[in-house]
PDB file of N, CA, C and O in Angstrom:
ATOM      1  N   ARG A   1      15.843   4.177   6.674  1.00  0.00           N
ATOM      2  CA  ARG A   1      14.866   4.163   5.388  1.00  0.00           C
ATOM      3  C   ARG A   1      14.859   3.917   4.226  1.00  0.00           C
ATOM      4  O   ARG A   1      15.656   4.423   3.437  1.00  0.00           O
ATOM      5  N   LYS A   2      14.164   3.284   3.982  1.00  0.00           N
ATOM      6  CA  LYS A   2      14.275   2.386   2.417  1.00  0.00           C
ATOM      7  C   LYS A   2      12.526   2.712   1.709  1.00  0.00           C
ATOM      8  O   LYS A   2      11.377   2.629   2.145  1.00  0.00           O
ATOM      9  N   GLN A   3      13.172   3.103   0.422  1.00  0.00           N
ATOM     10  CA  GLN A   3      11.839   3.167  -0.179  1.00  0.00           C
ATOM     11  C   GLN A   3      11.448   2.307  -1.739  1.00  0.00           C
ATOM     12  O   GLN A   3      12.550   2.407  -2.280  1.00  0.00           O
ATOM     13  N   VAL A   4      11.008   1.928  -2.244  1.00  0.00           N
ATOM     14  CA  VAL A   4      10.363   0.561  -2.977  1.00  0.00           C
ATOM     15  C   VAL A   4       9.253   1.411  -4.250  1.00  0.00           C
ATOM     16  O   VAL A   4       8.261   2.035  -3.873  1.00  0.00           O
ATOM     17  N   LYS A   5       9.491   1.339  -5.195  1.00  0.00           N
ATOM     18  CA  LYS A   5       8.694   1.952  -5.839  1.00  0.00           C
ATOM     19  C   LYS A   5       8.475   0.528  -7.092  1.00  0.00           C
ATOM     20  O   LYS A   5       9.177  -0.421  -7.440  1.00  0.00           O
ATOM     21  N   SER A   6       6.782   1.171  -7.554  1.00  0.00           N
ATOM     22  CA  SER A   6       6.485   0.369  -8.460  1.00  0.00           C
ATOM     23  C   SER A   6       4.933   1.029  -9.731  1.00  0.00           C
ATOM     24  O   SER A   6       4.427   2.148  -9.637  1.00  0.00           O
ATOM     25  N   SER A   7       4.691   0.400 -10.341  1.00  0.00           N
ATOM     26  CA  SER A   7       3.659   1.528 -11.376  1.00  0.00           C
ATOM     27  C   SER A   7       2.544   2.061 -10.160  1.00  0.00           C
ATOM     28  O   SER A   7       2.481   3.276  -9.971  1.00  0.00           O
ATOM     29  N   HIS A   8       1.831   1.315  -9.495  1.00  0.00           N
ATOM     30  CA  HIS A   8       0.639   1.295  -8.626  1.00  0.00           C
ATOM     31  C   HIS A   8       0.897   2.290  -7.264  1.00  0.00           C
ATOM     32  O   HIS A   8       0.066   2.999  -6.698  1.00  0.00           O
ATOM     33  N   PHE A   9       2.355   2.093  -6.932  1.00  0.00           N
ATOM     34  CA  PHE A   9       2.253   2.875  -5.160  1.00  0.00           C
ATOM     35  C   PHE A   9       4.156   2.524  -5.116  1.00  0.00           C
ATOM     36  O   PHE A   9       5.098   1.983  -5.695  1.00  0.00           O
ATOM     37  N   SER A  10       3.803   3.179  -4.156  1.00  0.00           N
ATOM     38  CA  SER A  10       5.423   3.652  -3.331  1.00  0.00           C
ATOM     39  C   SER A  10       5.490   3.219  -2.074  1.00  0.00           C
ATOM     40  O   SER A  10       4.538   3.534  -1.360  1.00  0.00           O
ATOM     41  N   VAL A  11       6.334   2.595  -1.607  1.00  0.00           N
ATOM     42  CA  VAL A  11       6.092   2.320  -0.158  1.00  0.00           C
ATOM     43  C   VAL A  11       7.831   2.468   0.643  1.00  0.00           C
ATOM     44  O   VAL A  11       9.000   2.431   0.260  1.00  0.00           O
ATOM     45  N   VAL A  12       7.442   2.560   1.313  1.00  0.00           N
ATOM     46  CA  VAL A  12       8.769   3.907   3.112  1.00  0.00           C
ATOM     47  C   VAL A  12       8.616   2.534   3.661  1.00  0.00           C
ATOM     48  O   VAL A  12       7.712   1.699   3.678  1.00  0.00           O
ATOM     49  N   TYR A  13       9.860   2.613   4.110  1.00  0.00           N
ATOM     50  CA  TYR A  13       9.977   1.122   5.364  1.00  0.00           C
ATOM     51  C   TYR A  13      10.739   1.793   6.127  1.00  0.00           C
ATOM     52  O   TYR A  13      11.554   2.542   5.587  1.00  0.00           O
ATOM     53  N   ASN A  14      10.677   1.700   7.767  1.00  0.00           N
ATOM     54  CA  ASN A  14      11.470   1.963   8.475  1.00  0.00           C
ATOM     55  C   ASN A  14      11.658   1.012   9.789  1.00  0.00           C
ATOM     56  O   ASN A  14      10.654   0.444  10.220  1.00  0.00           O
ATOM     57  N   GLU A  15      12.747   0.849  10.352  1.00  0.00           N
ATOM     58  CA  GLU A  15      12.729  -0.325  11.293  1.00  0.00           C
ATOM     59  C   GLU A  15      11.755   0.564  12.697  1.00  0.00           C
ATOM     60  O   GLU A  15      11.344   1.716  12.834  1.00  0.00           O
ATOM     61  N   GLY A  16      11.707  -0.508  13.420  1.00  0.00           N
ATOM     62  CA  GLY A  16      10.634  -0.276  14.466  1.00  0.00           C
ATOM     63  C   GLY A  16       9.644  -0.569  14.800  1.00  0.00           C
ATOM     64  O   GLY A  16       9.350  -1.644  14.279  1.00  0.00           O
ATOM     65  N   VAL A  17       8.723  -0.123  15.560  1.00  0.00           N
ATOM     66  CA  VAL A  17       7.413  -1.112  16.021  1.00  0.00           C
ATOM     67  C   VAL A  17       6.563  -1.209  15.003  1.00  0.00           C
ATOM     68  O   VAL A  17       6.542  -0.316  14.156  1.00  0.00           O
ATOM     69  N   GLY A  18       5.986  -1.963  14.944  1.00  0.00           N
ATOM     70  CA  GLY A  18       5.165  -2.546  13.293  1.00  0.00           C
ATOM     71  C   GLY A  18       4.336  -1.549  12.980  1.00  0.00           C
ATOM     72  O   GLY A  18       4.817  -0.541  13.498  1.00  0.00           O
ATOM     73  N   GLY A  19       3.420  -1.297  12.454  1.00  0.00           N
ATOM     74  CA  GLY A  19       2.478  -0.156  12.032  1.00  0.00           C
ATOM     75  C   GLY A  19       2.540  -0.008  10.875  1.00  0.00           C
ATOM     76  O   GLY A  19       3.460  -0.543  10.258  1.00  0.00           O
ATOM     77  N   CYS A  20       1.588   0.759  10.224  1.00  0.00           N
ATOM     78  CA  CYS A  20       0.892   0.785   8.335  1.00  0.00           C
ATOM     79  C   CYS A  20       0.593   1.627   8.288  1.00  0.00           C
ATOM     80  O   CYS A  20      -0.353   1.807   9.055  1.00  0.00           O
ATOM     81  N   ALA A  21       1.031   2.948   7.414  1.00  0.00           N
ATOM     82  CA  ALA A  21      -0.435   3.838   7.281  1.00  0.00           C
ATOM     83  C   ALA A  21      -0.492   3.253   5.557  1.00  0.00           C
ATOM     84  O   ALA A  21       0.289   2.493   4.983  1.00  0.00           O
ATOM     85  N   VAL A  22      -1.752   3.952   5.033  1.00  0.00           N
ATOM     86  CA  VAL A  22      -1.865   3.752   3.696  1.00  0.00           C
ATOM     87  C   VAL A  22      -2.549   5.783   3.104  1.00  0.00           C
ATOM     88  O   VAL A  22      -3.528   6.512   3.263  1.00  0.00           O
ATOM     89  N   VAL A  23      -1.223   5.786   2.430  1.00  0.00           N
ATOM     90  CA  VAL A  23      -2.448   7.227   1.247  1.00  0.00           C
ATOM     91  C   VAL A  23      -2.622   7.305   0.467  1.00  0.00           C
ATOM     92  O   VAL A  23      -1.852   7.064  -0.463  1.00  0.00           O
ATOM     93  N   VAL A  24      -4.108   7.813   0.370  1.00  0.00           N
ATOM     94  CA  VAL A  24      -4.614   8.194  -0.978  1.00  0.00           C
ATOM     95  C   VAL A  24      -4.512   9.326  -1.125  1.00  0.00           C
ATOM     96  O   VAL A  24      -4.146   9.711  -0.014  1.00  0.00           O
ATOM     97  N   SER A  25      -4.584  10.165  -1.750  1.00  0.00           N
ATOM     98  CA  SER A  25      -4.837  11.407  -2.095  1.00  0.00           C
ATOM     99  C   SER A  25      -6.454  11.608  -3.014  1.00  0.00           C
ATOM    100  O   SER A  25      -7.077  10.867  -3.775  1.00  0.00           O
ATOM    101  N   LYS A  26      -6.657  12.807  -2.547  1.00  0.00           N
ATOM    102  CA  LYS A  26      -7.378  13.641  -2.957  1.00  0.00           C
ATOM    103  C   LYS A  26      -7.576  13.541  -4.567  1.00  0.00           C
ATOM    104  O   LYS A  26      -8.586  13.278  -5.219  1.00  0.00           O
ATOM    105  N   LYS A  27      -6.502  13.787  -4.896  1.00  0.00           N
ATOM    106  CA  LYS A  27      -6.104  13.676  -6.536  1.00  0.00           C
ATOM    107  C   LYS A  27      -5.922  12.411  -7.347  1.00  0.00           C
ATOM    108  O   LYS A  27      -5.713  12.237  -8.548  1.00  0.00           O
ATOM    109  N   ILE A  28      -6.078  11.500  -6.226  1.00  0.00           N
ATOM    110  CA  ILE A  28      -5.759   9.996  -7.235  1.00  0.00           C
ATOM    111  C   ILE A  28      -7.222   9.390  -6.717  1.00  0.00           C
ATOM    112  O   ILE A  28      -7.512   8.203  -6.866  1.00  0.00           O
ATOM    113  N   GLU A  29      -7.804  10.033  -6.303  1.00  0.00           N
ATOM    114  CA  GLU A  29      -8.992   9.473  -5.763  1.00  0.00           C
ATOM    115  C   GLU A  29      -9.674  10.551  -5.352  1.00  0.00           C
ATOM    116  O   GLU A  29      -9.035  11.244  -4.560  1.00  0.00           O
ATOM    117  N   ARG A  30     -11.398  11.163  -5.773  1.00  0.00           N
ATOM    118  CA  ARG A  30     -12.038  12.149  -5.527  1.00  0.00           C
ATOM    119  C   ARG A  30     -12.707  11.895  -4.499  1.00  0.00           C
ATOM    120  O   ARG A  30     -12.745  12.755  -3.618  1.00  0.00           O
ATOM    121  N   LEU A  31     -13.290  10.871  -4.358  1.00  0.00           N
ATOM    122  CA  LEU A  31     -14.626  10.765  -3.467  1.00  0.00           C
ATOM    123  C   LEU A  31     -14.248   9.898  -2.291  1.00  0.00           C
ATOM    124  O   LEU A  31     -13.683   8.826  -2.507  1.00  0.00           O
ATOM    125  N   ALA A  32     -14.492  10.246  -1.194  1.00  0.00           N
ATOM    126  CA  ALA A  32     -14.190   9.696  -0.366  1.00  0.00           C
ATOM    127  C   ALA A  32     -14.274   7.981  -0.025  1.00  0.00           C
ATOM    128  O   ALA A  32     -13.314   7.371   0.445  1.00  0.00           O
ATOM    129  N   VAL A  33     -15.513   7.378  -0.330  1.00  0.00           N
ATOM    130  CA  VAL A  33     -15.590   6.039  -0.691  1.00  0.00           C
ATOM    131  C   VAL A  33     -14.467   5.430  -1.312  1.00  0.00           C
ATOM    132  O   VAL A  33     -13.783   4.549  -0.791  1.00  0.00           O
ATOM    133  N   ASN A  34     -14.281   5.957  -2.524  1.00  0.00           N
ATOM    134  CA  ASN A  34     -13.366   5.597  -2.995  1.00  0.00           C
ATOM    135  C   ASN A  34     -12.222   5.051  -2.640  1.00  0.00           C
ATOM    136  O   ASN A  34     -11.728   3.959  -2.921  1.00  0.00           O
ATOM    137  N   ARG A  35     -11.523   6.714  -1.409  1.00  0.00           N
ATOM    138  CA  ARG A  35     -10.252   6.654  -1.060  1.00  0.00           C
ATOM    139  C   ARG A  35     -10.928   5.648   0.132  1.00  0.00           C
ATOM    140  O   ARG A  35     -10.930   4.481  -0.259  1.00  0.00           O
ATOM    141  N   ASN A  36     -11.254   5.744   0.906  1.00  0.00           N
ATOM    142  CA  ASN A  36     -11.602   4.462   2.031  1.00  0.00           C
ATOM    143  C   ASN A  36     -11.715   2.963   1.367  1.00  0.00           C
ATOM    144  O   ASN A  36     -11.166   2.035   1.961  1.00  0.00           O
ATOM    145  N   LYS A  37     -12.450   2.708   0.093  1.00  0.00           N
ATOM    146  CA  LYS A  37     -12.099   1.486  -0.518  1.00  0.00           C
ATOM    147  C   LYS A  37     -10.730   0.870  -0.612  1.00  0.00           C
ATOM    148  O   LYS A  37     -10.368  -0.266  -0.305  1.00  0.00           O
ATOM    149  N   THR A  38      -9.889   2.126  -1.226  1.00  0.00           N
ATOM    150  CA  THR A  38      -8.557   1.663  -1.776  1.00  0.00           C
ATOM    151  C   THR A  38      -7.542   1.093  -0.733  1.00  0.00           C
ATOM    152  O   THR A  38      -6.720   0.194  -0.910  1.00  0.00           O
ATOM    153  N   LYS A  39      -7.874   2.075   0.786  1.00  0.00           N
ATOM    154  CA  LYS A  39      -7.278   1.696   1.894  1.00  0.00           C
ATOM    155  C   LYS A  39      -7.396   0.293   2.318  1.00  0.00           C
ATOM    156  O   LYS A  39      -6.444  -0.263   2.866  1.00  0.00           O
ATOM    157  N   ARG A  40      -8.601  -0.362   2.080  1.00  0.00           N
ATOM    158  CA  ARG A  40      -9.336  -1.345   3.118  1.00  0.00           C
ATOM    159  C   ARG A  40      -8.240  -2.499   1.869  1.00  0.00           C
ATOM    160  O   ARG A  40      -7.780  -3.489   2.436  1.00  0.00           O
ATOM    161  N   ARG A  41      -8.049  -2.428   1.065  1.00  0.00           N
ATOM    162  CA  ARG A  41      -7.869  -3.052   0.411  1.00  0.00           C
ATOM    163  C   ARG A  41      -6.761  -3.669   0.315  1.00  0.00           C
ATOM    164  O   ARG A  41      -6.535  -4.826  -0.040  1.00  0.00           O
ATOM    165  N   ILE A  42      -5.730  -2.440   0.813  1.00  0.00           N
ATOM    166  CA  ILE A  42      -4.229  -2.485   1.056  1.00  0.00           C
ATOM    167  C   ILE A  42      -4.246  -2.851   2.061  1.00  0.00           C
ATOM    168  O   ILE A  42      -3.571  -3.864   2.247  1.00  0.00           O
ATOM    169  N   PHE A  43      -5.111  -2.182   3.445  1.00  0.00           N
ATOM    170  CA  PHE A  43      -4.176  -2.861   4.981  1.00  0.00           C
ATOM    171  C   PHE A  43      -4.715  -4.646   5.181  1.00  0.00           C
ATOM    172  O   PHE A  43      -4.098  -5.441   5.890  1.00  0.00           O
ATOM    173  N   SER A  44      -6.315  -5.089   4.170  1.00  0.00           N
ATOM    174  CA  SER A  44      -6.115  -6.494   4.084  1.00  0.00           C
ATOM    175  C   SER A  44      -4.411  -7.199   3.321  1.00  0.00           C
ATOM    176  O   SER A  44      -4.009  -8.212   3.894  1.00  0.00           O
ATOM    177  N   ILE A  45      -3.914  -6.906   2.655  1.00  0.00           N
ATOM    178  CA  ILE A  45      -2.936  -7.442   1.836  1.00  0.00           C
ATOM    179  C   ILE A  45      -2.207  -7.235   2.659  1.00  0.00           C
ATOM    180  O   ILE A  45      -1.537  -8.242   2.884  1.00  0.00           O
ATOM    181  N   LEU A  46      -1.878  -6.171   3.459  1.00  0.00           N
ATOM    182  CA  LEU A  46      -0.456  -6.014   4.369  1.00  0.00           C
ATOM    183  C   LEU A  46      -0.581  -6.720   5.424  1.00  0.00           C
ATOM    184  O   LEU A  46       0.378  -7.464   5.632  1.00  0.00           O
ATOM    185  N   ARG A  47      -1.669  -6.771   6.397  1.00  0.00           N
ATOM    186  CA  ARG A  47      -1.599  -7.547   7.492  1.00  0.00           C
ATOM    187  C   ARG A  47      -1.355  -9.198   7.328  1.00  0.00           C
ATOM    188  O   ARG A  47      -1.357  -9.967   8.289  1.00  0.00           O
ATOM    189  N   SER A  48      -1.250  -9.400   6.634  1.00  0.00           N
ATOM    190  CA  SER A  48      -0.505 -10.980   6.101  1.00  0.00           C
ATOM    191  C   SER A  48       0.832 -10.948   5.485  1.00  0.00           C
ATOM    192  O   SER A  48       1.343 -11.989   5.071  1.00  0.00           O
ATOM    193  N   THR A  49       1.607  -9.462   5.378  1.00  0.00           N
ATOM    194  CA  THR A  49       2.403  -9.776   4.278  1.00  0.00           C
ATOM    195  C   THR A  49       3.538  -8.611   5.071  1.00  0.00           C
ATOM    196  O   THR A  49       4.576  -8.552   4.413  1.00  0.00           O
ATOM    197  N   THR A  50       3.555  -8.013   5.881  1.00  0.00           N
ATOM    198  CA  THR A  50       4.252  -7.600   6.363  1.00  0.00           C
ATOM    199  C   THR A  50       4.995  -7.802   7.567  1.00  0.00           C
ATOM    200  O   THR A  50       4.539  -8.246   8.621  1.00  0.00           O
ATOM    201  N   PRO A  51       5.961  -7.509   7.380  1.00  0.00           N
ATOM    202  CA  PRO A  51       7.229  -8.242   8.929  1.00  0.00           C
ATOM    203  C   PRO A  51       6.769  -7.300   9.976  1.00  0.00           C
ATOM    204  O   PRO A  51       6.684  -6.080   9.836  1.00  0.00           O
ATOM    205  N   PRO A  52       6.388  -8.203  11.383  1.00  0.00           N
ATOM    206  CA  PRO A  52       6.494  -7.051  12.296  1.00  0.00           C
ATOM    207  C   PRO A  52       7.406  -6.228  13.144  1.00  0.00           C
ATOM    208  O   PRO A  52       7.303  -5.629  14.215  1.00  0.00           O
ATOM    209  N   ASN A  53       7.980  -6.350  12.598  1.00  0.00           N
ATOM    210  CA  ASN A  53       9.181  -5.810  13.160  1.00  0.00           C
ATOM    211  C   ASN A  53       9.237  -4.455  12.200  1.00  0.00           C
ATOM    212  O   ASN A  53      10.340  -4.605  11.672  1.00  0.00           O
ATOM    213  N   LYS A  54       8.806  -3.479  11.778  1.00  0.00           N
ATOM    214  CA  LYS A  54       8.930  -2.909  10.034  1.00  0.00           C
ATOM    215  C   LYS A  54       7.717  -2.045  10.123  1.00  0.00           C
ATOM    216  O   LYS A  54       6.546  -2.421  10.164  1.00  0.00           O
ATOM    217  N   ASN A  55       8.182  -0.833  10.146  1.00  0.00           N
ATOM    218  CA  ASN A  55       6.269   0.777   9.888  1.00  0.00           C
ATOM    219  C   ASN A  55       7.015   0.552   8.922  1.00  0.00           C
ATOM    220  O   ASN A  55       8.231   0.472   8.748  1.00  0.00           O
ATOM    221  N   CYS A  56       5.500   0.397   7.902  1.00  0.00           N
ATOM    222  CA  CYS A  56       5.681   0.663   6.664  1.00  0.00           C
ATOM    223  C   CYS A  56       4.739   2.022   6.310  1.00  0.00           C
ATOM    224  O   CYS A  56       3.833   2.183   7.127  1.00  0.00           O
ATOM    225  N   VAL A  57       4.819   3.315   4.915  1.00  0.00           N
ATOM    226  CA  VAL A  57       3.552   3.580   4.617  1.00  0.00           C
ATOM    227  C   VAL A  57       3.835   3.734   2.901  1.00  0.00           C
ATOM    228  O   VAL A  57       4.771   4.082   2.182  1.00  0.00           O
ATOM    229  N   VAL A  58       2.440   3.255   2.728  1.00  0.00           N
ATOM    230  CA  VAL A  58       1.701   3.050   0.847  1.00  0.00           C
ATOM    231  C   VAL A  58       1.287   4.344   0.796  1.00  0.00           C
ATOM    232  O   VAL A  58       0.390   4.959   1.373  1.00  0.00           O
ATOM    233  N   PHE A  59       2.213   4.675  -0.102  1.00  0.00           N
ATOM    234  CA  PHE A  59       1.296   5.989  -1.087  1.00  0.00           C
ATOM    235  C   PHE A  59       0.244   5.153  -2.309  1.00  0.00           C
ATOM    236  O   PHE A  59       0.448   4.101  -2.915  1.00  0.00           O
ATOM    237  N   VAL A  60      -0.376   5.657  -2.336  1.00  0.00           N
ATOM    238  CA  VAL A  60      -1.355   5.102  -3.618  1.00  0.00           C
ATOM    239  C   VAL A  60      -0.511   6.417  -4.742  1.00  0.00           C
ATOM    240  O   VAL A  60      -0.034   7.468  -4.312  1.00  0.00           O
ATOM    241  N   LYS A  61      -0.517   6.065  -5.925  1.00  0.00           N
ATOM    242  CA  LYS A  61       0.173   6.390  -6.921  1.00  0.00           C
ATOM    243  C   LYS A  61      -0.628   6.772  -8.115  1.00  0.00           C
ATOM    244  O   LYS A  61      -0.424   7.877  -8.618  1.00  0.00           O
ATOM    245  N   VAL A  62      -1.543   5.946  -8.635  1.00  0.00           N
ATOM    246  CA  VAL A  62      -2.743   6.381  -9.490  1.00  0.00           C
ATOM    247  C   VAL A  62      -3.575   5.636  -8.800  1.00  0.00           C
ATOM    248  O   VAL A  62      -3.413   5.040  -7.736  1.00  0.00           O
ATOM    249  N   LYS A  63      -4.930   5.765  -9.846  1.00  0.00           N
ATOM    250  CA  LYS A  63      -6.258   5.019  -9.395  1.00  0.00           C
ATOM    251  C   LYS A  63      -6.374   4.012  -9.795  1.00  0.00           C
ATOM    252  O   LYS A  63      -6.161   3.739 -10.977  1.00  0.00           O
ATOM    253  N   ILE A  64      -6.835   2.975  -8.706  1.00  0.00           N
ATOM    254  CA  ILE A  64      -6.814   1.295  -8.672  1.00  0.00           C
ATOM    255  C   ILE A  64      -7.861   0.893  -8.238  1.00  0.00           C
ATOM    256  O   ILE A  64      -8.052  -0.291  -7.962  1.00  0.00           O
ATOM    257  N   THR A  65      -8.952   2.057  -8.065  1.00  0.00           N
ATOM    258  CA  THR A  65     -10.190   0.987  -8.490  1.00  0.00           C
ATOM    259  C   THR A  65     -10.938   0.121  -9.105  1.00  0.00           C
ATOM    260  O   THR A  65     -11.834  -0.332  -8.392  1.00  0.00           O
ATOM    261  N   ASN A  66     -10.890  -0.355 -10.383  1.00  0.00           N
ATOM    262  CA  ASN A  66     -10.972  -0.959 -10.965  1.00  0.00           C
ATOM    263  C   ASN A  66      -9.823  -2.433 -11.482  1.00  0.00           C
ATOM    264  O   ASN A  66     -10.070  -3.464 -12.107  1.00  0.00           O
ATOM    265  N   VAL A  67      -8.611  -1.916 -10.894  1.00  0.00           N
ATOM    266  CA  VAL A  67      -7.666  -3.137 -10.497  1.00  0.00           C
ATOM    267  C   VAL A  67      -8.212  -4.451 -10.118  1.00  0.00           C
ATOM    268  O   VAL A  67      -8.944  -4.476  -9.129  1.00  0.00           O
ATOM    269  N   PRO A  68      -8.110  -4.913 -10.384  1.00  0.00           N
ATOM    270  CA  PRO A  68      -8.415  -6.735  -9.557  1.00  0.00           C
ATOM    271  C   PRO A  68      -7.650  -6.618  -8.206  1.00  0.00           C
ATOM    272  O   PRO A  68      -6.640  -5.971  -7.929  1.00  0.00           O
ATOM    273  N   TYR A  69      -8.477  -7.487  -7.403  1.00  0.00           N
ATOM    274  CA  TYR A  69      -7.472  -7.397  -5.725  1.00  0.00           C
ATOM    275  C   TYR A  69      -6.814  -8.670  -6.182  1.00  0.00           C
ATOM    276  O   TYR A  69      -6.899  -9.362  -5.167  1.00  0.00           O
ATOM    277  N   LYS A  70      -6.276  -9.317  -6.994  1.00  0.00           N
ATOM    278  CA  LYS A  70      -5.748 -10.049  -7.027  1.00  0.00           C
ATOM    279  C   LYS A  70      -4.320  -9.501  -7.270  1.00  0.00           C
ATOM    280  O   LYS A  70      -3.363  -9.491  -6.495  1.00  0.00           O
ATOM    281  N   ASP A  71      -4.481  -8.753  -9.369  1.00  0.00           N
ATOM    282  CA  ASP A  71      -3.413  -7.761  -9.284  1.00  0.00           C
ATOM    283  C   ASP A  71      -2.651  -6.940  -8.401  1.00  0.00           C
ATOM    284  O   ASP A  71      -1.499  -6.632  -8.707  1.00  0.00           O
ATOM    285  N   ILE A  72      -3.320  -6.443  -7.037  1.00  0.00           N
ATOM    286  CA  ILE A  72      -3.043  -5.579  -6.611  1.00  0.00           C
ATOM    287  C   ILE A  72      -1.858  -6.270  -5.032  1.00  0.00           C
ATOM    288  O   ILE A  72      -0.859  -6.164  -4.321  1.00  0.00           O
ATOM    289  N   GLN A  73      -2.962  -6.884  -5.366  1.00  0.00           N
ATOM    290  CA  GLN A  73      -1.769  -8.303  -4.118  1.00  0.00           C
ATOM    291  C   GLN A  73      -0.685  -9.282  -4.636  1.00  0.00           C
ATOM    292  O   GLN A  73       0.148  -9.858  -3.936  1.00  0.00           O
ATOM    293  N   LYS A  74      -0.825  -9.369  -5.914  1.00  0.00           N
ATOM    294  CA  LYS A  74       0.324  -9.838  -6.489  1.00  0.00           C
ATOM    295  C   LYS A  74       1.595  -8.562  -6.736  1.00  0.00           C
ATOM    296  O   LYS A  74       2.714  -8.970  -7.050  1.00  0.00           O
ATOM    297  N   GLU A  75       1.387  -7.122  -6.591  1.00  0.00           N
ATOM    298  CA  GLU A  75       2.099  -6.131  -6.707  1.00  0.00           C
ATOM    299  C   GLU A  75       3.005  -5.445  -5.300  1.00  0.00           C
ATOM    300  O   GLU A  75       4.154  -5.103  -5.024  1.00  0.00           O
ATOM    301  N   LEU A  76       1.206  -5.532  -4.458  1.00  0.00           N
ATOM    302  CA  LEU A  76       2.530  -5.541  -3.584  1.00  0.00           C
ATOM    303  C   LEU A  76       3.045  -6.385  -2.489  1.00  0.00           C
ATOM    304  O   LEU A  76       3.692  -5.975  -1.525  1.00  0.00           O
ATOM    305  N   THR A  77       2.808  -7.208  -2.651  1.00  0.00           N
ATOM    306  CA  THR A  77       3.561  -8.761  -2.356  1.00  0.00           C
ATOM    307  C   THR A  77       5.172  -8.858  -2.623  1.00  0.00           C
ATOM    308  O   THR A  77       6.209  -9.304  -2.130  1.00  0.00           O
ATOM    309  N   SER A  78       4.665  -8.133  -3.741  1.00  0.00           N
ATOM    310  CA  SER A  78       6.406  -8.100  -4.281  1.00  0.00           C
ATOM    311  C   SER A  78       7.323  -6.660  -4.002  1.00  0.00           C
ATOM    312  O   SER A  78       8.541  -6.524  -3.885  1.00  0.00           O
ATOM    313  N   LEU A  79       6.313  -5.743  -3.953  1.00  0.00           N
ATOM    314  CA  LEU A  79       7.449  -4.575  -3.380  1.00  0.00           C
ATOM    315  C   LEU A  79       7.809  -5.038  -2.008  1.00  0.00           C
ATOM    316  O   LEU A  79       8.956  -4.922  -1.578  1.00  0.00           O
ATOM    317  N   ILE A  80       6.651  -5.660  -1.189  1.00  0.00           N
ATOM    318  CA  ILE A  80       7.334  -5.897   0.583  1.00  0.00           C
ATOM    319  C   ILE A  80       8.540  -6.834   0.372  1.00  0.00           C
ATOM    320  O   ILE A  80       9.605  -6.691   0.974  1.00  0.00           O
ATOM    321  N   MET A  81       8.289  -7.809  -0.538  1.00  0.00           N
ATOM    322  CA  MET A  81       9.206  -8.639  -0.705  1.00  0.00           C
ATOM    323  C   MET A  81      11.031  -8.830  -1.198  1.00  0.00           C
ATOM    324  O   MET A  81      11.873  -9.726  -1.155  1.00  0.00           O
ATOM    325  N   LYS A  82      10.956  -7.394  -1.654  1.00  0.00           N
ATOM    326  CA  LYS A  82      12.288  -6.482  -1.614  1.00  0.00           C
ATOM    327  C   LYS A  82      12.741  -6.114  -0.691  1.00  0.00           C
ATOM    328  O   LYS A  82      13.971  -6.086  -0.652  1.00  0.00           O
ATOM    329  N   VAL A  83      11.947  -5.646   0.515  1.00  0.00           N
ATOM    330  CA  VAL A  83      12.638  -4.778   1.199  1.00  0.00           C
ATOM    331  C   VAL A  83      13.469  -6.236   2.305  1.00  0.00           C
ATOM    332  O   VAL A  83      14.278  -5.956   3.189  1.00  0.00           O
TER     333      VAL A  83
END
């Protein structure tokens, strides 16, 4: 199990069958609409960047609803490349 962190995310990786999960707590985003939007944005990035033989869990640490998509993509891609 390997963990990498950034200012917005914490990503935990494990070897195994490919699959990803995104965790956005109510403490970070109170409204379910915003939590789901955040999850959809992250899943769309993970589909193209995650290796097929790794399991990953992405924990969102701060509110990113107003962060531009390109910035999120750049940060997540750099985290995934560290693994």
